[in-house]
Backbone as a ProteinNet text record, in pm:
[ID]
protein_1_A
[PRIMARY]
XXXXXXXXXXXXXXXXXXXXXXXXXXXXXXXXXXXXXXXXXXXXXXXXXXXXXXXXXXXXXXXXXXXXXXXXXXXXXXXXXXXXXXXXXXXXXXXXXXXXXXXXXXXXXXXXXXXXXXXXXXXXXXXXXXXXXXXXXXXXXXXXXXXXXXXXXXXXXXXXXXXXXXXXXXXXXXXXXXXXXXXXXXXXXXXXXXXXXXXXXXXXXXXXXXXXXXXXXXXXXXXXXXXXXXXXXXXXXXXXXXXXXXXXXXXXXXXXXXXXXXXXXXXXXXXXXXXXXXXXXXXXXXXXXXXXXX
[TERTIARY]
-7167.5	-7058.4	-7109.5	-7210.9	-7271.3	-7339.4	-7401.1	-7460.1	-7366.6	-7251.2	-7142.3	-7097.2	-7074.4	-7021.9	-7122	-7248.5	-7351.6	-7350.5	-7343.7	-7342.4	-7223.2	-7104.4	-6985.8	-6988.6	-7049.6	-7065.7	-7147.9	-7268	-7356.7	-7294.4	-7211.8	-7134.3	-7040	-6963.8	-6877.6	-6942.9	-7055.2	-7134.8	-7186.3	-7233.9	-7284.7	-7177.3	-7060.2	-6949.5	-6897.1	-6899.1	-6863.7	-6960.3	-7094.1	-7194.7	-7180.3	-7155.7	-7133.4	-7019	-6909.2	-6796.8	-6834.8	-6917	-6959.1	-7035.3	-7124.5	-7212.5	-7128.5	-7032.1	-6936	-6870	-6824.4	-6748	-6837.4	-6962.7	-7054.6	-7076.1	-7094.8	-7122	-7008.5	-6885.1	-6768.4	-6751.4	-6812.7	-6798.6	-6919.9	-7012.8	-7130.6	-7078	-7122.6	-7095.5	-7145.8	-7066.8	-7110.2	-7246	-7268.9	-7392.5	-7517.7	-7491.8	-7600.8	-7621.5	-7542.1	-7541.1	-7609.2	-7720.2	-7799	-7711.2	-7634.9	-7544	-7614.2	-7546.7	-7584.4	-7501.3	-7566.2	-7500.2	-7469.6	-7343.3	-7304.4	-7240.3	-7305.6	-7262.7	-7217.1	-7112.3	-7061.4	-7014.5	-7054.5	-7010.7	-6938.5	-6815.8	-6729.9	-6667.9	-6639.3	-6565.5	-6648.5	-6608	-6681.9	-6636.6	-6684.4	-6642.5	-6684.9	-6805.3	-6855.9	-6809.4	-6735.9	-6680.5	-6791.6	-6872.1	-6978.2	-6933.5	-7017.2	-6993.9	-7125.5	-7176.2	-7311.2	-7305.9	-7384.2	-7390.4	-7525.6	-7530.9	-7658.3	-7635.9	-7722.3	-7713.1	-7839.6	-7837.1	-7953.8	-7932.2	-8013.9	-7999.8	-8058	-8032.8	-8075.5	-8224	-8307.9	-8451.5	-8498.8	-8400	-8432.1	-8471.9	-8438.9	-8456.4	-8337.8	-8364.7	-8265.3	-8260.8	-8142.2	-8128.6	-8019	-8055.1	-7957.5	-7921.3	-7808.9	-7764.7	-7681.8	-7668.9	-7613.1	-7703.3	-7838.3	-7937.3	-7950.4	-8011.3	-8049.6	-8193.9	-8277.1	-8251.6	-8239.8	-8179.5	-8167.3	-8299.5	-8296.3	-8419.2	-8415	-8535.2	-8542.3	-8661.7	-8642.8	-8740.7	-8735.6	-8849.4	-8845.7	-8857.3	-8763	-8764	-8857.6	-8913.4	-8986	-8887.9	-8938.7	-8854.4	-8791.2	-8877.6	-8816.9	-8711.3	-8720.6	-8623.9	-8494.8	-8500.2	-8385.1	-8320.5	-8393.2	-8339	-8269.4	-8325.3	-8265	-8125.3	-8112.7	-7978	-7881.3	-7932.9	-7845.2	-7795.9	-7878.2	-7839.7	-7717.7	-7725.8	-7611.7	-7482.9	-7488.9	-7372.1	-7322.5	-7371.2	-7330.7	-7175.5	-7112.7	-6964.7	-6892	-6945.2	-6884.7	-6741.5	-6727.4	-6610.1	-6488.3	-6521.7	-6415.2	-6359.9	-6424.5	-6364.6	-6248.1	-6154.1	-6037.1	-6088.5	-6002.5	-6048	-6045.4	-5964.7	-5955.1	-5946.4	-6007.4	-6001.7	-5966.1	-5842.6	-5802.6	-5784.1	-5838.2	-5833.5	-5855.7	-5766.1	-5797.7	-5791.3	-5896.6	-5905	-5954.5	-5916	-5958.7	-6103.5	-6150.3	-6299.5	-6376.5	-6312.5	-6383.7	-6451.7	-6541.4	-6611.1	-6545.6	-6557.7	-6511.3	-6623.9	-6644.5	-6757	-6696.1	-6758.9	-6723.4	-6848.8	-6834.5	-6942.8	-6888.6	-6967.6	-6922.2	-7037.6	-7009.2	-7103.9	-7059.1	-7142.4	-7106.8	-7205.3	-7152.2	-7229.9	-7182.2	-7225.1	-7192.1	-7040.7	-6970.3	-6832.6	-6743.2	-6803.6	-6721.9	-6760.3	-6658.9	-6679.6	-6593.2	-6655.3	-6579.4	-6614.7	-6501.3	-6528.9	-6460.3	-6518	-6457.2	-6473.8	-6356.2	-6350.8	-6322.7	-6399.6	-6390.1	-6393.2	-6281.7	-6293.1	-6380.4	-6465.5	-6565	-6501.5	-6379.8	-6316.4	-6273.9	-6268.4	-6231.7	-6336	-6464.4	-6563.8	-6545.9	-6499.8	-6473.9	-6358.8	-6256.2	-6136.6	-6148.8	-6230.2	-6257.4	-6394.1	-6398.7	-6527.8	-6600.8	-6509.7	-6577.1	-6653.8	-6648.2	-6720.7	-6856	-6905.6	-7037.8	-7154.6	-7153.3	-7258.5	-7255.4	-7131.1	-7121.8	-7150.2	-7126.3	-7166.5	-7314.5	-7392	-7530.8	-7584.8	-7514.9	-7551	-7532.8	-7420.9	-7392.1	-7511.4	-7548	-7661.1	-7789.7	-7811.1	-7936.1	-7936.3	-7824	-7818.8	-7821.9	-7766.6	-7773.5	-7920.7	-7990	-8133.6	-8214.9	-8173.7	-8247	-8225.8	-8116.1	-8093.8	-8183	-8196.9	-8292.6	-8431.3	-8464.9	-8601.5	-8636.2	-8538.9	-8543.1	-8572.3	-8495.4	-8509.2	-8651	-8692.9	-8819.6	-8947.9	-8927.9	-9046.3	-9047.3	-8929.9	-8922.2	-8880.5	-8816.1	-8772.4	-8890.7	-8885.8	-8994.1	-8973.9	-8860.9	-8838.6	-8825.2	-8859.6	-8846.7	-8949.9	-8905	-8995.8	-8991.6	-8922.9	-8915.4	-8826.3	-8856.7	-8780.8	-8718.5	-8588.5	-8512.1	-8470.2	-8476.1	-8428.3	-8343.6	-8205.5	-8107.2	-8078.5	-8047.7	-8016.9	-7955.2	-7881.3	-7835.7	-7926.6	-7928.8	-8013.1	-7954.6	-7837.2	-7783.8	-7668.1	-7628.3	-7517.6	-7395.1	-7404.2	-7296.3	-7303.4	-7194.3	-7193.2	-7070	-7092.7	-6971.9	-6894.5	-6764.1	-6677.2	-6735.4	-6762.1	-6805.2	-6947.6	-7028.8	-7167.1	-7242.5	-7357.8	-7425.1	-7473.6	-7466	-7513.5	-7628.8	-7727.6	-7847	-7845.8	-7826.5	-7820.9	-7944.7	-8022	-8150.2	-8174	-8279.7	-8328.9	-8475.4	-8553.8	-8699.4	-8718.1	-8782.9	-8811.4	-8960.7	-8992.6	-9135.8	-9180.7	-9295.2	-9348.2	-9453.8	-9418.9	-9520.5	-9596.5	-9561.5	-9624.7	-9756.2	-9822.2	-9959.1	-9951.9	-9829.3	-9814.9	-9731.8	-9753.7	-9667.6	-9524.5	-9436.5	-9292	-9220.2	-9110.7	-9039.4	-8891.5	-8834.3	-8680.5	-8639.4	-8528.6	-8482.1	-8346.7	-8319.5	-8194.9	-8127.1	-7996.8	-7918.8	-7908.1	-7905	-7893	-7954.7	-7915.5	-7979.9	-7948.5	-7853.1	-7817.8	-7911.3	-7971.9	-8063	-7987.6	-7889	-7825.7	-7673	-7601.7	-7445.6	-7410.4	-7306	-7260.4	-7108.6	-7062.5	-6919.8	-6889.6	-6792	-6753.8	-6604.7	-6560.6	-6414.2	-6390.1	-6277.3	-6242.5	-6203.8	-6252.1	-6224.1	-6087.5	-6020.7	-5876.8	-5790.5	-5694.1	-5608	-5514.3	-5475.1	-5374.7	-5410.8	-5447.3	-5452	-5590	-5595.1	-5710.8	-5778.4	-5893.6	-5966.7	-6093.8	-6112.2	-6234.6	-6289.7	-6421.2	-6483.8	-6600	-6615.9	-6721.7	-6797.2	-6934.4	-7016.5	-7142.6	-7167.7	-7072.9	-6962.9	-6843.2	-6732.2	-6763.9	-6703.1	-6748.1	-6737.3	-6622.9	-6609.9	-6712.4	-6743.9	-6836.8	-6976.6	-6999.6	-7134.1	-7157.5	-7058.6	-7064	-7053.8	-6985.3	-6972	-7085	-7176.9	-7280	-7383.6	-7417.5	-7497	-7632.8	-7668.2	-7805.4	-7909.9	-8026.9	-8128.4	-8166.1	-8172.3	-8222.1	-8365.9	-8412	-8553.9	-8595.5	-8714.8	-8772.4	-8861.4	-8874.7	-8972.8	-9061.7	-9190.6	-9279.4	-9347.2	-9362.3	-9416	-9532.9	-9651.4	-9774.1	-9778.9	-9860.1	-9868.4	-9897.8	-9826.3	-9847.5	-9793.5	-9734	-9675.7	-9519.5	-9469.1	-9320.6	-9276.8	-9148.2	-9083	-8957.5	-8919	-8793.1	-8690.3	-8574.8	-8474.1	-8360.3	-8309.5	-8209.1	-8114.1	-7999.9	-7913.9	-7847	-7804.1	-7730.5	-7587.4	-7497.7	-7358.1	-7288.5	-7209.8	-7139.1	-7007	-6971.2	-6846.5	-6727.8	-6745.8	-6635.4	-6604.3	-6473.7	-6437.5	-6290.6	-6248.4	-6114.4	-6043.5	-5926.5	-5842.1	-5731.4	-5718.6	-5620	-5661.6	-5568.4	-5599.6	-5612.3	-5554	-5552.2	-5565.3	-5594	-5605	-5748	-5789	-5934.7	-5956.8	-6054.3	-6090.6	-6231.3	-6242.7	-6365.5	-6456.2	-6393.9	-6468	-6395.6	-6473.5	-6417.7	-6334	-6216.5	-6145.2	-6222.4	-6195.2	-6264.3	-6229.6	-6329.6	-6311	-6432.8	-6434	-6545.3	-6529.7	-6648	-6658.5	-6757.3	-6733.1	-6830.5	-6868	-6993	-7038.9	-7130.8	-7135.4	-7222	-7318.3	-7450.4	-7545.9	-7606.9	-7613.6	-7664.1	-7759.5	-7852.9	-7951.5	-7898.2	-7851.4	-7796	-7907.7	-7997.3	-8106.6	-8135.4	-8174.5	-8203.5	-8092.6	-8114.1	-8005.8	-8065.8	-7973.9	-8011.9	-7914.8	-7913.7	-7819.6	-7681.7	-7601	-7466.4	-7453.9	-7566	-7576.4	-7532.2	-7539.7	-7502.8	-7633.1	-7615.8	-7729.6	-7781.1	-7903.1	-7956.4	-7869.1	-7823.2	-7735.4	-7734.2	-7692.1	-7668.8	-7514.4	-7447.5	-7303.6	-7224.8	-7289.4	-7207.1	-7286.5	-7298.8	-7359.6	-7259.9	-7279.3	-7172.3	-7212.1	-7113.6	-7138.4	-7001.9	-7013.4	-6892.9	-6878.3	-6760.5	-6738.6	-6671.1	-6725.1	-6665.2	-6631.1	-6563	-6516.2	-6640.5
11800.3	11703.9	11562.2	11543.1	11404.3	11365.8	11463	11436.8	11389.5	11463.8	11427.8	11284.6	11252.1	11120.2	11015.2	11041.9	10944.4	10914.2	11025.6	11009	10934.3	10969.1	10900.7	10746	10718.7	10574.9	10507.3	10571	10503.6	10481.3	10582.2	10570.2	10454.6	10446.7	10339.6	10200	10193.4	10074.2	10037.8	10132.7	10102.8	10058.7	10116.9	10072.6	9936.1	9907.2	9774.4	9667.2	9702.9	9614.4	9589.3	9700.2	9679.5	9596.6	9605.1	9516.5	9371.5	9355.5	9210	9153.7	9231	9189.2	9149.4	9240.3	9209.5	9084.4	9059.7	8937.5	8814.8	8824.8	8714.7	8686.3	8788.1	8769	8703.1	8747.8	8681.9	8538.1	8494.5	8357.8	8270.1	8331.1	8260.3	8156.6	8027.3	7930.5	7971.8	7942.2	7996.6	7929.9	7805.8	7740.7	7802.7	7877.2	7947.7	8082.9	8135.7	8268.8	8294.7	8220.4	8237	8222.8	8114.2	8105.2	8071.2	8102.1	8041.4	7913.5	7801.1	7666.8	7643.5	7616.3	7582.3	7443.7	7361.9	7225.7	7188.7	7114.7	7081.8	6938.7	6854.2	6715.4	6708.6	6657	6648.8	6505.4	6466.2	6347.1	6232.3	6115.4	5990.4	5953.7	5845.5	5796	5898.9	5955.1	6044.2	6189.3	6214.7	6351.7	6451.6	6426	6513.5	6641.5	6736.9	6866.5	6921.6	6890.6	6925.1	7028.2	7131.3	7238.7	7266.2	7290	7319.2	7427.7	7525.1	7634.6	7655	7670.1	7692.2	7821.6	7921.4	8048.4	8046.8	8153.5	8156.7	8131.8	8165	8142.5	8004.8	7915.2	7783.7	7762.8	7858.5	7844.6	7759.2	7640.3	7554.8	7568.6	7592.8	7627.4	7532.4	7456.7	7372.6	7454.5	7514.5	7590.4	7522.2	7387.1	7308.4	7289.6	7310.8	7300.5	7441.9	7428.9	7559.1	7551.1	7641.3	7739.7	7674.1	7740.9	7687.9	7637.2	7528.8	7474.1	7514.4	7561.7	7616.9	7550.3	7520.4	7463.3	7519.7	7569.8	7623.9	7515.3	7505.3	7403.5	7457.7	7363.5	7394.7	7439.1	7505	7539.4	7408.1	7308.4	7184.5	7123.4	7124.5	7065.5	7145.5	7282.3	7358.3	7343	7326.5	7299.4	7168.6	7067.5	6931.7	6942.3	7014.6	7037.4	7109.3	7211.9	7296.1	7212	7121.8	7033.4	6954.5	6899.9	6813.1	6900.8	7021.8	7115.5	7160.7	7120.9	7149.5	7125.9	7229	7213.9	7230.1	7301.9	7303	7372.9	7478.9	7547	7456.6	7338.3	7251.1	7155.8	7150	7057	7117.5	7022.3	7074.9	7114.6	7188.3	7237.5	7131.7	7023.5	6915.4	6780.9	6683.1	6544.7	6461.6	6443.1	6387.6	6229.8	6160.4	6018.2	5982.2	6014.4	6009.4	5870.6	5830.7	5698.6	5723.6	5634.5	5650.9	5653.2	5753.1	5762.4	5796.5	5841.7	5870	6010.8	6031.9	6164	6253	6377.2	6478.2	6573.7	6602	6689.2	6816.5	6926.1	7059.4	7110.6	7142.7	7203.4	7346.1	7447.6	7585.3	7650.7	7715.3	7810.4	7955.6	8040	8178.7	8269.7	8364	8472	8605.2	8713.3	8844.7	8866.1	8817.9	8851.4	8730	8603.9	8484.8	8381.6	8287.1	8175.8	8060.4	7939.4	7824.3	7715.7	7643.1	7545.2	7422.1	7305.9	7172.8	7087.3	7038.5	6952.1	6814.6	6709.4	6574	6471.9	6395.3	6278.1	6176.3	6113.1	6021.8	5905.2	5866.7	5751.7	5794.3	5924.7	5975.4	5959.1	5936.2	5924.6	5800.9	5694.6	5570	5584.7	5661.3	5677.5	5771.2	5867.3	5970.7	5959	5899.9	5884.2	6018.8	6120.4	6258.8	6316.4	6253.8	6299.5	6237.4	6167.1	6098.6	6186.7	6312.8	6400	6460.1	6481.2	6534.3	6437.5	6308.3	6202.6	6193.2	6203.3	6206.4	6331.4	6447.4	6566.7	6553.3	6498.5	6474.6	6394.9	6280.6	6203.9	6277.9	6359.2	6443.4	6545.7	6611.3	6711.8	6640.6	6523.2	6456.6	6415.5	6364.9	6333.7	6461.1	6567.5	6691.6	6738.6	6711.4	6747.3	6651.5	6529.4	6442.9	6487.8	6531.1	6573.5	6702.4	6792.7	6916.9	6885.3	6785.2	6745	6688.2	6597	6539.5	6628.6	6726.8	6813.5	6938.1	6986.7	7121.8	7117.4	7013.2	7006.5	7007.1	7100.7	7105.8	7027	6955.9	6871.7	6720.1	6688.9	6546.3	6460.7	6346.7	6260.8	6262.2	6361.6	6373.2	6254.3	6212.6	6108.1	6163.9	6121.4	6184.8	6068.3	6098.1	6013	6084.1	6051.3	6123.5	6048	6118.8	6055.4	6155.5	6091.6	6163.4	6134.3	6222.4	6201	6097.2	6047.3	5949.2	5872.3	5755.6	5685.4	5708.7	5761.6	5777.8	5920.6	5992.6	6131.9	6141.5	6221.7	6262.5	6371	6382.3	6477	6622.1	6695.8	6835	6851.7	6739.1	6756.9	6782.9	6855.1	6884.3	6769.5	6779.9	6676.4	6742.5	6676.6	6716.9	6632.9	6702.1	6635.1	6663.4	6564.3	6582.9	6520	6567.4	6495.5	6514.1	6409	6414.7	6411.2	6510.8	6509.9	6482.9	6375.3	6332.5	6355.9	6394.3	6415.9	6308.4	6198.9	6094.2	6122	6218.5	6246.1	6310.8	6341.1	6397.6	6547.9	6599.1	6748.1	6812.5	6945.6	7028.6	7017.4	6999.6	6992.8	7099.3	7157.4	7268.6	7248.3	7273.2	7278	7420.8	7452.3	7586.7	7590.2	7679.6	7697.1	7823.1	7817.1	7939.7	8039	7988.4	8077	8014.6	8047.7	8001.6	7857.5	7794.9	7658.2	7557	7463	7363.3	7227.5	7212.1	7073.4	7100.7	7008.5	7001.9	6872.7	6878.1	6759.5	6748.3	6633.2	6599.6	6473.5	6478.1	6352	6334.7	6211.6	6181.4	6064.4	6065.7	5955	5827	5714.1	5583.4	5539.1	5588.8	5549.2	5613.2	5541.2	5588.2	5692.3	5684.5	5776.8	5817.2	5932	6053.1	6059.3	6121.5	6131.8	6266.3	6264.3	6390.7	6401.9	6515.3	6536.2	6679.7	6694.3	6821.5	6836.8	6956.7	6984.5	7105	7092.9	7195.5	7220.3	7337.1	7451.6	7414.9	7482	7459.7	7502.9	7432.3	7450.7	7596.7	7667.8	7803.5	7891	7861.7	7941.1	7931.3	7806.6	7781.3	7863.1	7852.8	7928.2	8071.5	8121	8258.6	8325.4	8245.7	8295.3	8368.5	8496.1	8583.3	8599.4	8522.6	8533.7	8503.6	8550.4	8548	8402.6	8376.2	8252.6	8231.5	8115	8088.1	7952	7915.9	7786.6	7725.9	7598	7521.8	7443	7456.7	7380	7274.3	7152.7	7034.2	6981.9	6983	6944.1	6794.2	6740	6605	6518.6	6418.2	6337.8	6397.7	6510.9	6575.2	6551.4	6597.1	6583.2	6697.7	6730.5	6833.8	6781.6	6837.2	6792.2	6913	6890.4	6989.1	6946.1	7035.9	6991	7105.8	7076.4	7168.1	7102.1	7187.6	7136.6	7198.1	7099.6	7123.5	7103.1	7193.8	7175.9	7110.2	7057.8	6982.8	7077.3	7212.2	7295.2	7302.1	7286.8	7295.9	7337.6	7374.5	7431.2	7344.2	7303.2	7226.3	7310.7	7326.5	7421.6	7565.4	7655.1	7794.3	7826.7	7751.8	7799	7686.5	7568	7460.6	7443.3	7497.4	7494.2	7382.1	7295.8	7188.6	7227.4	7205.2	7234	7112.9	6994.8	6864.3	6765.1	6671.1	6564	6471.7	6426.3	6329.4	6207.2	6133	6005.9	5911.4	5831.5	5739.8	5714	5632.1	5605.4	5678.5	5721.1	5805.4	5768.1	5808.9	5791.4	5942.9	5948.3	6077.8	6078.6	6198.9	6226	6341	6317.5	6431.9	6459.4	6589.9	6623.5	6746.4	6759.2	6872.9	6960.9	7076.7	7166.5	7242	7167.4	7219.7	7128.6	7183.1	7099.3	7015.7	6904	6822.5	6683.7	6590.2	6455.7	6422.3	6291.7	6263.3	6304.2	6337.4	6389.5	6516.5	6588.6	6725.1	6721	6609.9	6606.5	6617.6	6676.9	6689.8	6553.6	6547.3	6426	6415	6287.7	6271.5	6122.5	6100.1	5967.4	5967.6	5856.7	5858.3	5782	5695.6	5605	5600.1	5717	5717.3	5697	5607.9	5578.6	5638.2	5689.9	5726.1	5726.3	5729.7	5716.4	5838.1	5878.1	5985	5917.2	5936.1	5883.4	6003.7	5974.6	6078.6	6126.6
9828.8	9822.2	9836.9	9925.7	9935.4	9802.1	9742.1	9607.6	9517.5	9498.9	9407.6	9437.3	9561.8	9600.4	9564.6	9587.9	9555.9	9401.7	9324.2	9176	9136	9188.4	9155.7	9190.9	9304.6	9340.5	9247.5	9200.1	9109.5	8971.2	8932.6	8803.1	8803.7	8916.5	8924	8928.2	8995.2	9003.5	8868.7	8790.9	8657.5	8563	8573.7	8489.3	8525.7	8655.8	8701.6	8653.7	8660.1	8617.8	8465.4	8386.7	8244.3	8217.7	8289.8	8266.2	8297	8403.8	8430.7	8314.5	8258.7	8147.1	8026.4	7999.2	7887.2	7905.8	8030	8061.3	8038	8089.1	8068.1	7918.9	7842.5	7694.8	7633	7667.2	7605.6	7639.8	7755.4	7793.8	7745.8	7675.3	7632	7524.9	7538.1	7438.5	7303.9	7204.7	7069	7018	7063.7	7023.3	7085.8	7196.6	7273.3	7229	7132.2	7096.2	6960.2	6933.2	6816.7	6685.4	6667.9	6559.2	6432.5	6318.8	6191.1	6178	6139.5	6131.5	5978.5	5953.7	5815.7	5810.6	5722.2	5718.3	5571	5561.8	5428.9	5425.1	5322.8	5307.1	5178.1	5181.4	5055.8	5048.3	4924.6	4896.9	4855.6	4889.9	4843.8	4698.3	4644	4513.1	4409.9	4428.9	4326.9	4337.2	4441.5	4462	4500.5	4599.9	4636.7	4694.8	4694.4	4761.8	4787.1	4919.2	4947.6	5066.1	5058.8	5161.9	5217.3	5340	5407.1	5510.6	5517.3	5612.4	5690.8	5820.2	5905.4	5977.7	5955.3	6016	6155.4	6232.2	6376.2	6394.3	6300.3	6308.8	6264.6	6223.3	6187.3	6038.3	5951.6	5806.7	5751.7	5705.3	5644.1	5493.5	5437.2	5295.9	5232.8	5136.5	5061.1	4928.7	4925.9	4813.1	4711	4721.4	4616.2	4498.1	4521.4	4423.9	4345.4	4229.4	4161.2	4121.3	4167.9	4275.6	4410.2	4507.5	4644.2	4702.8	4775.8	4848.6	4983.5	5037.9	5180.9	5247	5379.6	5465.2	5604.2	5659.6	5792.7	5892.1	5984.3	6088.5	6200.1	6277.9	6393.6	6507.1	6608.9	6725.5	6781.9	6794.8	6858	6764.3	6637.1	6552.6	6561.6	6566.1	6578.9	6710.7	6822.4	6951.5	6956.5	6890.7	6885.6	6821.2	6716.7	6651.2	6727.4	6800.4	6888.9	7008.7	7057.4	7171.5	7128.5	7004.7	6965.1	6941.8	6954.3	6934.6	7071.7	7179.4	7317.6	7329.1	7384.3	7400.3	7274.6	7172.2	7045.4	7050.5	7140.3	7151.7	7203.1	7258.1	7312.5	7210.4	7091.5	6989.3	6925.7	6877.9	6797.4	6658.7	6593.8	6459.9	6358.4	6369.4	6269.7	6342.5	6277.8	6312.6	6190.4	6152.8	6035	6044.9	5948.9	5943.2	5793.3	5707.6	5562.7	5516.9	5436.1	5368.7	5228.4	5132.3	4993.8	4980.6	4906.5	4880.2	5004.2	5107	5230	5220.5	5309.8	5320.3	5429.6	5402.4	5503.3	5532.4	5660.9	5701.7	5769.6	5735.6	5801.3	5862	5992.5	6067	6123.2	6093.4	6144.8	6208.2	6312.8	6383.3	6365.5	6323.4	6294.6	6365.8	6444.6	6500.4	6449.8	6504.9	6456.9	6463.3	6563.6	6572.9	6601.7	6593.7	6627.2	6518.7	6500.2	6405.9	6460.4	6458.4	6498.9	6405.6	6355.6	6258.3	6300.2	6268.2	6294.3	6163.5	6123.9	5998.6	6050.3	6005.1	6049.4	5933.6	5916.6	5823.3	5881.4	5798.5	5848.5	5924.9	5884.6	5961.1	6101	6129.4	6262.9	6368.9	6325.2	6423.8	6508.9	6449.9	6533.6	6623.4	6590.1	6661.4	6778.7	6764	6867.6	6930.8	7048	7115.4	7144.4	7162.5	7206.1	7087.3	6969.8	6853.9	6838.2	6935.8	6920.5	6892.8	6962.2	6934.8	6801.2	6753.9	6614.5	6508.3	6540.4	6448.9	6433.4	6546.9	6539.1	6460.7	6483.2	6412.6	6262.2	6220.9	6074.8	6009.9	6087.3	6033	6027.8	6127.7	6123.8	6006.9	5984.3	5881.9	5738.7	5724.9	5597.9	5572.9	5670.7	5655.5	5623.4	5683	5658.5	5505	5449.7	5310	5226.1	5259.1	5182.4	5197.9	5321.6	5339.4	5258.1	5257.5	5173.1	5026.4	4982.1	4839.8	4810.2	4900.9	4887.6	4898.4	4989.8	5016.5	4928.2	4894.1	4825.3	4681.6	4637	4505.3	4404.2	4312.7	4216.7	4083.8	4075.4	3957.3	3994.5	4123.8	4159.9	4090.5	4039.1	3963.6	3823.1	3758.9	3618.2	3562.2	3442.2	3377	3246.9	3221	3116.4	3017.4	2886.8	2780.6	2692.5	2685.9	2608.3	2483.5	2379.2	2241.9	2149.1	2052.5	1930.3	1811.1	1709.1	1598.3	1503.2	1524.8	1446.9	1524	1474.4	1533.2	1449	1324.9	1224.5	1170.4	1177.5	1120.2	1025.9	920.8	841.8	923.9	896.7	970.3	927.7	1028.3	1009.4	993	979.8	956.5	1091.3	1097.6	1217.9	1290.4	1424.7	1519.2	1608.6	1622.6	1708.2	1833.8	1950.5	2082.5	2151.2	2201.1	2258.2	2391.7	2452.7	2577	2582.4	2602	2621.9	2770.8	2832.6	2973.9	2988.6	3053.5	3080.6	3228.2	3250.7	3383.9	3406.7	3471.5	3504.9	3636.6	3706.5	3838.9	3818	3933.3	3935.1	3955.7	3966.3	3991.7	3881.3	3877.1	3779.1	3829.4	3738.9	3772	3684.2	3741.8	3672.8	3678.2	3566.7	3552.2	3544.7	3621.3	3630.2	3564.4	3472.1	3392	3439.2	3459.4	3489	3382	3252.3	3143.8	3020.3	2900.2	2775.9	2744	2800.5	2772	2833.1	2754.6	2801.3	2801.7	2723	2699	2709.1	2777.2	2772.4	2713.8	2634.1	2567.5	2572.9	2605.6	2616.9	2551.4	2455.8	2383.2	2379.6	2359.7	2358.4	2267.9	2203.1	2110.4	2185.1	2137.4	2202.4	2190.8	2081.2	2060.3	2163.1	2215.5	2329.2	2274.3	2146.7	2094.4	1950.8	1907.2	2004.5	2072.1	2186.3	2252.1	2224.5	2169.9	2127.4	2215.3	2277.6	2359.2	2328.1	2341.6	2321.6	2420.5	2467.4	2559.7	2511.2	2488.2	2429.5	2523	2569.9	2572.7	2669.9	2631.8	2725.9	2863.7	2970	3105.6	3146.1	3109.6	3160.3	3084.7	2955.8	2880.4	2940.7	2985.6	3045.3	3172.7	3266.4	3391.3	3381.1	3275.8	3252.8	3179	3119.5	3044.7	3135.8	3096.8	3183.5	3121	3019.5	2963.1	3075.4	3059.5	3167.9	3211.6	3338.3	3386.6	3344.8	3332.3	3295.7	3350.3	3328.2	3371.4	3277.5	3271.2	3190.6	3281.6	3278.5	3359.5	3274.4	3328.8	3256.9	3333.6	3270	3325.8	3351.5	3438.8	3470.5	3338.3	3310	3182.8	3058	3068.3	2947.8	2940.8	2819.1	2796.7	2720.9	2732.3	2650.4	2595.2	2474.1	2416.7	2419.2	2477.8	2481.7	2390.3	2301.8	2205.4	2165.3	2113.4	2050.2	1932.6	1839.5	1715.8	1717.4	1703.2	1705.7	1568.4	1529.1	1386.6	1400.6	1516.4	1540.8	1550.6	1560.8	1592.2	1736.8	1763.8	1911.5	1922.4	2040.5	2071.9	2167	2150.1	2244.5	2289.3	2422.1	2475.5	2445.4	2428.7	2409.7	2258.7	2170.7	2031.7	1924.2	1959.1	1860.2	1825.7	1709.2	1668.3	1569.2	1602.6	1515.7	1442.1	1318.1	1250.3	1236.2	1272.8	1269.5	1360.6	1413	1486.2	1390.6	1436.8	1350.2	1329.9	1224.8	1195.4	1313.3	1344.2	1457.9	1532.8	1636.7	1722.2	1845.2	1906.7	2014.4	2127.9	2246.9	2352.6	2393.5	2455	2493.6	2615.8	2671.2	2790.9	2749.7	2773.5	2757	2891.8	2920.9	3048.6	3040.1	3134.4	3142.1	3256.5	3233.1	3340.1	3410.3	3464.8	3549.4	3668	3780.4	3892.8	3931.4	3988.5	4041.4	4076.7	4083.8	4144.9	4256	4296.1	4404.2	4378.6	4476.3	4465.4	4393.4	4383.5	4315.5	4170.1	4107.1	3959.9	3882.6	3757.8	3674.2	3619.9	3576.3	3511.7	3374.2	3348.8	3241.1	3194.4	3067.1	3016.1	2988.4	3027.3	3036.1	2928.1	2848.7	2761.9	2624.1	2558.9	2429	2325.3	2226.1	2128.5	1993.8	1921.1	1781.5	1707	1572.1	1485.6	1387.7	1362.3	1260.9	1143.7	1024	897.6	805.4	698.6	605.4	526.9
[MASK]
++++++++++++++++++++++++++++++++++++++++++++++++++++++++++++++++++++++++++++++++++++++++++++++++++++++++++++++++++++++++++++++++++++++++++++++++++++++++++++++++++++++++++++++++++++++++++++++++++++++++++++++++++++++++++++++++++++++++++++++++++++++++++++++++++++++++++++++++++++++++++++++++++++++

């Protein structure tokens, strides 16, 4: 009987202790629970959308680039970031202070079974003094994105020259759209392409009425293309020419097919859908002029 009572007492004690541990775990601040940190910056005049993730081991990944850029933080660097997240559970979910062309920042901490997110308009930092630590954190994470780009980007330093093969075309005649990519650096540089498309072209009629525009390849077709990704490496001092030929066929809406651009003057944008530049936009030329004649 004494043996049974002793075992019963030990069992109760163990269950009580387990309950205490569970209670402590539930009360652990999320920033102290080895969280994954997710940061997003949106808005501004250029309409940015930048994302950065830091896993529990301190691997920082910028997945707005293609391919994503990754940098291993030191233990001290990760601890500095986590220190700026102290008391994260106490923040409200939103701090709104919308202004025209303003930025909005989202900071999320994610563990195995918990998630906490805070969304802050940049103008709200000045209004809410309790956000001073998060203001410092945003600055730190934005600088980290710049560092990632400078240290890990394999296409940084490339120079681009965009052009058409003519300034005047007959309606329906082929147009060759090109970009010369030069590597003036002392290191091998590489462009990474998601699929077979090397060049994107967008043009629009300068006349206000009717307004005609065409995008080649069409945006949906480009992102839906599943042809194999590939890369082009450019040695120091070398250059490559990327080009495509377009027969002026394009579709407006769901069923209006044009076999040629209407006669008139046009403006165009040429871009290289590889890598990225500031604001995560592709390298591009924005105001190329040409004319269509009969």
